[in-house]
C-alpha positions in Angstrom: -38.7 -36.2 31.7 -39.2 -33.3 29.4 -40.0 -33.5 25.7 -37.2 -32.8 23.2 -37.7 -29.5 21.4 -35.8 -29.1 18.1 -33.4 -26.1 18.2 -35.0 -23.1 16.4 -38.5 -24.4 16.8 -40.9 -23.2 19.4 -43.6 -24.9 21.3 -47.1 -23.4 20.8 -49.9 -23.4 23.2 -53.2 -24.7 22.1 -54.7 -21.3 21.7 -51.6 -20.1 19.7 -51.9 -23.1 17.5 -55.6 -22.4 16.8 -54.9 -18.7 16.2 -52.1 -19.6 13.7 -54.4 -22.1 11.9 -57.2 -19.6 11.8 -54.9 -17.0 10.3 -53.7 -19.5 7.7 -57.2 -20.5 6.9 -58.4 -16.9 6.6 -55.5 -16.0 4.3 -56.2 -19.0 2.1 -59.9 -18.1 1.9 -59.1 -14.5 1.0 -56.7 -15.8 -1.7 -59.3 -18.1 -3.0 -61.9 -15.4 -3.1 -59.6 -13.0 -4.9 -58.7 -15.7 -7.4 -62.4 -16.5 -8.0 -63.2 -12.8 -8.4 -60.4 -12.3 -11.0 -61.6 -15.4 -12.9 -65.2 -14.1 -12.9 -64.1 -10.7 -14.1 -62.0 -12.2 -16.8 -64.9 -14.4 -18.0 -67.2 -11.3 -18.0 -64.7 -9.2 -20.0 -64.1 -12.1 -22.5 -67.9 -12.5 -23.0 -68.3 -8.7 -23.5 -65.4 -8.6 -26.0 -66.9 -11.6 -27.9 -70.3 -10.0 -28.0 -69.0 -6.7 -29.2 -66.8 -8.4 -31.8 -69.8 -10.4 -33.1 -72.1 -7.4 -33.3 -69.4 -5.4 -35.0 -69.0 -8.2 -37.6 -72.8 -8.3 -38.1 -73.0 -4.5 -38.5 -70.1 -4.6 -41.0 -71.7 -7.4 -43.0 -75.1 -5.5 -43.0 -73.4 -2.3 -44.1 -71.5 -4.2 -46.9 -74.8 -5.7 -47.9 -76.6 -2.4 -48.0 -73.7 -0.9 -50.0 -73.8 -3.8 -52.4 -77.5 -3.5 -52.9 -77.3 0.3 -53.4 -74.6 -0.3 -56.1 -76.8 -2.8 -57.8 -79.8 -0.3 -57.7 -77.7 2.5 -59.1 -76.4 0.2 -61.9 -79.9 -0.8 -62.7 -81.1 2.8 -62.8 -78.2 3.8 -65.1 -79.1 0.9 -67.4 -82.7 2.0 -67.4 -81.8 5.6 -68.2 -79.5 4.5 -71.0 -82.2 2.3 -72.5 -84.8 5.0 -72.1 -87.1 2.9 -69.9 -87.2 5.5 -67.1 -89.0 8.8 -67.4 -90.9 7.9 -70.6 
């Protein structure tokens, strides 16, 4: 008595079945690796962007602080010149 084979399906030999499973496994691993690499690259780019943004903010704050201190120094010198305390 022969086994019933559903129309449209095919019977695979053991080696064909192993080959098919190996191909599926290899494709899945390749997809996993590609996904992992993309996630790592995204994490790297996000960290680089955050670092650059933070340093840009620090530089801007420092530049603003230097500008503010220079304005204060200029104001103090003007007041000293007006009062005659400088150059006497």
